[in-house]
N, C-alpha and C positions, 0 to 999 in steps of 0.2 A: 287565210291561205297559209299553207305550210309546205316548205320544200325540204325533202329528204335528200341530202347531198352525200354521196358515198364514193370513196376512193379505195380502189383495190390495187395492191402492188403484187406483181408477179416476179418469180425468179427470173433473172436476166435471160433473155433469149426465148422466153415462153409466152410472151404477151399474145402473139398471133394465135398460138395454139389454144390458149385460154379463151380468147374471143371466139374462135371457131367452135370450141366445145360448148360454150354458152349459147351461141347462135343455134346450134343443132339441138341441144337438149334443154335449155332453160328459157330462151327468149319468149317463145309463144306462151309458156306457162306463166311467166312473170307478168307479161302484158295482159293476160286474161284476168289476173287478179288485181294488178295495180294500175292498169290503164297504160296509155302511151307516155313514156318518159319525156320530160322537157329536153333532156340531153342524155346521150349515151355515146361515149367516145374515148379513144386513147389520148393520153397526154402527149403533147408535142414538144414542150419545154419543161425543164425541171426533171422530175423523175420519169423518164420515158419508158420505164418498165411498169407503168400504172395506167389505169383507166378510171373514168369518172362516169357516174350516172346520177341524174337528178330526177326525182319523182315528185309530183305535185299532189297535195291532198287538201281537202276543204279545211280540216282541222286535225287535232291529235286523235280524236275518236275515229274519224274516217281512216286515218293511217293505221291505227291499231286494228280495226275491223278487217281491213283489206289484207294486212300482213298476217293476221291470224288465220284467215281463210287460205292464204297461200301456204303457210307453214303446215296446215293440216292436209294439204293436197299430196297424195302419194306420188304424183308425177314430179312435184317439186322435190320431195324427199329423194327420189331416184336421181334427179339432177345433182343434188348436193352430194350424194354418194359418189357419183361419177367424177365430179369436180374434186372432191377430197382425194379420191384414189389417183387422179392425175397428178396432184401435188404441185400445180403451177402457182397457186396463190400463197403468198407469205404474210400478207397483212391486209387489214381492212380498217378504214376509218370512216365513221358515220357522223354527220352533223345535221342537226335540225335547224333550219333557217326560216325566219319569218320576215316578210317584207317590211321595210322602213315605212313609217306613216305616210310619207310623201310619195312613195312608189305606187304607181297604178299600172297594172299589167294589161 
């Protein structure tokens, strides 16, 4: 099992706009390729101008295959263009996490 933990930071005051833009233009496409995320939500403490999503994959090959399919999807490219033009995002941090040996989900 592999967890892809992503944190995106928005310009102050634009988090709700970014989330609405993603819901309208990106959510369905991303779910179609990556499946249902374990978590997708805004941060409530710490940097409140950010949101996190966590996707679960069988292994690195599964993640790579799904993400490659998404990156080659013209609808995803259109969403990325819309998001870039909006200019709400200022940073992105990705972490790949694997469960501890004693953790059973």
